[in-house]
C-alpha positions in Angstrom: -3.0 -16.8 0.9 -2.9 -14.1 3.6 -3.0 -10.5 2.4 -2.9 -7.0 3.8 -5.3 -4.2 2.6 -4.2 -0.6 2.8 -6.9 2.1 2.2 -5.3 5.2 0.6 -6.2 8.6 2.0 -8.3 10.9 -0.2 -6.2 12.4 -3.0 -3.5 9.8 -2.7 -2.3 7.9 -5.8 -1.9 4.1 -5.3 0.6 3.9 -8.2 3.8 4.8 -6.2 2.8 2.4 -3.4 2.2 -0.4 -5.8 5.5 0.2 -7.6 7.5 0.3 -4.3 5.8 -2.8 -2.9 6.5 -4.7 -6.1 10.1 -3.6 -6.1 10.3 -4.9 -2.5 9.1 -8.4 -3.7 5.4 -8.1 -2.8 2.5 -8.8 -5.0 0.5 -5.5 -4.9 -2.6 -4.6 -6.8 -4.8 -1.4 -6.7 -8.5 -1.9 -6.2 -11.6 0.2 -5.7 -14.1 -0.9 -3.0 -17.2 1.2 -2.4 -15.5 4.2 -4.0 -12.4 3.9 -1.9 -8.9 3.2 -3.3 -7.3 0.1 -1.7 -3.9 -1.5 -2.2 -4.1 -5.3 -1.8 -0.7 -6.7 -0.7 0.4 -10.3 -0.7 3.8 -11.9 -0.2 5.5 -12.8 -3.5 6.4 -16.3 -2.2 2.9 -17.2 -0.8 3.9 -16.7 2.8 2.1 -14.2 5.1 3.4 -10.6 4.4 5.2 -9.0 7.3 3.0 -6.0 8.3 5.9 -4.0 9.7 8.1 -4.4 6.6 5.1 -3.6 4.4 4.3 -0.5 6.5 7.9 0.7 6.1 7.8 0.3 2.3 4.5 2.3 2.2 5.9 5.0 4.5 8.9 5.5 2.2 6.8 5.7 -1.0 3.8 7.5 0.5 3.2 10.3 -2.0 0.1 11.9 -3.3 1.1 11.1 -6.9 3.9 9.6 -9.0 5.0 12.9 -10.4 6.2 15.5 -7.9 3.7 14.3 -5.3 3.8 15.6 -1.8 4.4 13.4 1.2 1.4 11.9 2.9 1.6 12.4 6.6 -1.1 10.0 7.6 -0.3 6.9 9.7 -0.1 3.6 7.7 -2.9 1.4 9.0 -4.2 -1.8 7.4 -7.9 -2.5 7.3 -7.4 -5.3 9.8 -6.1 -2.8 12.3 -9.1 -0.4 12.2 
């Protein structure tokens, strides 16, 4: 199964991203790798996730926290793009 990995920016909560991605039909799980917060995203039906659609969902939900979080103004890049 193909997956996308999004590394959150420092101070960003992965919870709103995971919730939005799951609502959009993706399997999304928070993870910590070498002290960094990562959201691992897979398509709910086993196909390859569409990076542009996933990017759009993340941009819409990109907050620093679930409760009254500020908007994160960093570009959405997946680990495979860096």
